[in-house]
C-alpha positions as CSV (number, residue, x, y, z in Angstrom):
1,M,-6.3,4.0,-4.4
2,M,-4.6,4.6,-6.9
3,L,-2.6,6.8,-5.1
4,L,-2.4,4.4,-2.1
5,A,-1.8,1.2,-4.5
6,S,1.5,3.4,-6.6
7,V,3.3,4.3,-3.0
8,V,3.1,0.6,-1.8
9,S,4.4,-0.7,-4.9
10,I,7.3,2.0,-5.0
11,Y,7.8,1.0,-1.5
12,A,7.6,-3.1,-2.7
13,T,9.9,-2.2,-5.9
14,L,12.7,-0.8,-3.5
15,V,12.0,-3.2,-1.0
16,L,12.7,-5.6,-4.9
17,L,15.8,-4.2,-6.1
18,V,17.7,-1.9,-3.6
19,P,19.8,-4.7,-1.2
20,G,19.5,-4.3,2.6
21,F,16.1,-1.4,2.0
22,G,13.0,-2.6,4.3
23,P,12.7,-4.5,7.2
24,P,15.5,-6.7,8.2
25,F,13.0,-10.0,8.3
26,I,13.0,-9.4,4.7
27,A,16.9,-10.3,4.4
28,N,16.7,-13.1,6.3
29,L,13.5,-14.2,4.2
30,R,15.6,-13.8,0.8
31,A,18.3,-15.5,2.2
32,A,16.2,-18.6,2.8
33,M,13.8,-18.0,-0.2
34,P,15.2,-16.2,-2.6
35,W,12.4,-17.0,-5.7
36,A,9.2,-17.0,-2.8
37,V,9.8,-13.2,-1.4
38,V,11.3,-12.2,-5.6
39,A,7.4,-13.7,-6.5
40,H,5.7,-12.5,-4.1
41,L,7.4,-8.7,-4.2
42,A,7.0,-8.2,-7.5
43,G,3.3,-9.9,-8.2
44,G,2.4,-8.1,-5.6
45,L,3.3,-4.7,-7.1
46,S,2.4,-4.9,-10.2
47,A,-1.1,-6.0,-9.9
48,M,-1.0,-3.4,-7.1
49,A,-0.1,-1.3,-10.2
50,L,-2.4,-2.8,-12.9
51,G,-5.3,-3.2,-10.4
52,P,-6.9,0.4,-10.7
53,W,-7.0,1.1,-13.9
54,Q,-9.1,-2.3,-14.3
55,F,-11.8,-0.5,-12.6
56,S,-11.8,2.8,-14.9
57,T,-14.9,3.0,-16.7
58,R,-13.5,5.3,-19.2
59,L,-10.5,2.9,-20.5
60,R,-13.1,-0.1,-20.7
61,A,-15.3,2.4,-22.8
62,R,-12.4,3.9,-25.2
63,A,-10.1,0.9,-24.8
64,I,-11.8,-2.5,-24.1
65,N,-8.3,-4.1,-25.6
66,V,-6.1,-2.3,-23.2
67,H,-8.2,-3.3,-20.8
68,R,-8.5,-7.0,-21.6
69,W,-4.4,-7.3,-21.8
70,L,-4.0,-5.3,-18.2
71,G,-6.5,-7.9,-16.7
72,R,-4.2,-11.0,-18.3
73,G,-1.5,-8.9,-16.8
74,Y,-3.1,-8.8,-13.2
75,V,-4.4,-12.0,-13.3
76,V,-0.2,-13.3,-14.0
77,A,0.8,-10.9,-11.3
78,V,-1.9,-12.1,-8.5
79,L,-0.7,-16.0,-9.9
80,I,2.8,-15.1,-8.9
81,G,2.3,-13.2,-5.6
82,G,-0.3,-15.4,-4.3
83,L,2.0,-18.1,-5.1
84,G,5.0,-16.3,-3.5
85,A,3.1,-15.5,-0.2
86,L,1.3,-18.8,0.2
87,V,4.5,-20.1,0.4
88,L,5.8,-17.3,2.6
89,A,2.5,-17.7,5.2
90,P,4.0,-20.5,7.0
91,T,8.0,-18.7,8.1
92,S,5.7,-15.1,9.6
93,Q,6.9,-13.3,12.4
94,E,4.7,-13.9,15.7
95,G,3.3,-17.6,15.7
96,L,0.5,-19.4,13.9
97,V,-2.0,-16.5,14.3
98,T,-0.3,-14.9,12.1
99,H,0.6,-18.0,9.7
100,V,-3.1,-18.9,9.3
101,G,-4.0,-15.1,8.4
102,F,-1.6,-14.5,6.0
103,G,-2.1,-17.8,4.5
104,L,-5.5,-17.7,4.5
105,L,-5.4,-14.6,2.6
106,A,-3.1,-16.2,0.3
107,I,-5.7,-18.9,-0.5
108,L,-9.0,-15.9,-0.8
109,W,-6.7,-13.7,-3.1
110,L,-5.8,-16.1,-5.5
111,H,-9.3,-17.8,-5.6
112,A,-11.3,-14.3,-6.1
113,T,-8.6,-13.9,-9.2
114,V,-9.4,-17.6,-10.6
115,Q,-13.0,-16.8,-10.0
116,A,-12.7,-13.7,-11.9
117,Y,-10.7,-14.8,-15.0
118,R,-13.2,-17.6,-15.3
119,S,-16.1,-15.9,-15.0
120,I,-14.9,-13.1,-17.8
121,R,-13.7,-16.8,-19.8
122,A,-17.5,-17.5,-19.4
123,R,-18.6,-14.5,-20.9
124,D,-20.4,-13.3,-17.4
125,V,-19.2,-10.2,-17.0
126,E,-21.8,-9.5,-13.8
127,S,-19.7,-12.3,-11.9
128,H,-16.8,-10.7,-13.1
129,R,-16.8,-7.3,-12.1
130,R,-17.8,-9.1,-8.3
131,W,-14.8,-11.4,-8.4
132,M,-12.7,-8.3,-9.5
133,I,-13.9,-6.6,-6.7
134,R,-13.2,-9.4,-4.6
135,S,-9.9,-9.6,-5.8
136,F,-8.6,-6.0,-5.6
137,A,-9.9,-5.2,-2.3
138,L,-7.7,-8.3,-1.0
139,T,-4.9,-6.9,-3.0
140,L,-4.7,-4.3,-1.8
141,A,-3.9,-5.9,2.4
142,A,-0.4,-5.1,1.6
143,V,-1.9,-0.9,2.1
144,T,-4.0,-1.4,5.2
145,L,-1.7,-3.3,6.6
146,R,0.5,-0.8,5.9
147,I,-1.6,2.2,7.8
148,E,-2.7,-0.2,10.4
149,L,0.3,-1.4,11.7
150,P,2.0,2.0,12.3
151,L,-0.9,3.3,14.3
152,Q,-0.7,0.1,16.8
153,L,2.3,0.3,17.3
154,A,2.0,4.5,17.8
155,A,-1.1,3.7,20.0
156,G,1.7,1.8,22.1
157,I,0.3,-1.7,20.9
158,P,3.8,-4.5,21.2
159,F,4.7,-5.6,18.0
160,H,4.3,-9.0,18.6
161,D,0.8,-8.4,19.6
162,A,-0.3,-5.7,16.3
163,Y,1.2,-8.0,13.7
164,Q,-0.9,-10.8,15.0
165,V,-4.0,-8.6,15.1
166,V,-2.6,-6.4,11.7
167,A,-2.5,-10.7,9.8
168,W,-6.5,-10.2,9.8
169,L,-7.2,-6.6,10.4
170,C,-5.8,-6.2,7.3
171,W,-7.5,-7.7,4.8
172,V,-11.2,-9.2,6.3
173,P,-12.3,-5.4,6.5
174,N,-11.1,-4.9,3.0
175,L,-13.3,-7.8,1.9
176,V,-15.9,-6.7,4.0
177,V,-16.2,-3.5,2.2
178,A,-15.9,-5.5,-1.0
179,E,-18.8,-7.5,-0.4
180,W,-21.0,-4.6,0.6
181,I,-19.6,-2.9,-2.6
182,V,-21.3,-5.9,-4.7
183,L,-24.3,-6.1,-2.6
184,R,-24.4,-2.5,-3.0
185,Y,-24.2,-2.4,-6.8
186,E,-26.6,-5.6,-7.1
187,R,-29.6,-4.1,-5.6
188,G,-29.0,-1.0,-7.8
189,R,-28.7,-3.0,-11.2
190,A,-32.6,-4.9,-9.4
191,L,-34.3,-1.5,-8.6
192,A,-33.3,-0.3,-12.0
193,Q,-34.8,-3.1,-13.4
194,R,-37.6,-3.5,-12.1
195,P,-41.1,-1.9,-14.2
196,A,-42.0,1.6,-12.8
């Protein structure tokens, strides 16, 4: 998870900082909506770089204040990246299917992250953990998109069709896996708390 998130973070950094790097439609978007592109790229790459550290039990046990500050940074990064994504979603390539897919991803990403923040402010650590798992699963949509789209294109699926599919396939399975992890963890906790 950390390796893939780091690779995509580096790629996003290059797209953000190196003129002409990345697909041509990014250059067009940057000319039309520069703040939204910069917000989405900077926020998304920061969330991807910070997110994996939040799942380190060693970090939480040894340096809870570092965990808290990284968490605050993650929340700010998602808010910036998610708002940029929400503005960009209606301009995505290949029409309404992608607009809705990426728009819903942005809304759920923001929602899960805000819920995680609200939970920890209420000192509900278990709810916070569940929402952070969901949030980071949605952050990882950037990784799964960059795995799935080339595979679809290599399989001979035309870009128009592949991009419409990947607008949903990059995040829905991630969220399903996140829910499975949450349910498995809760089931394990329930079994541990049952009297012998």
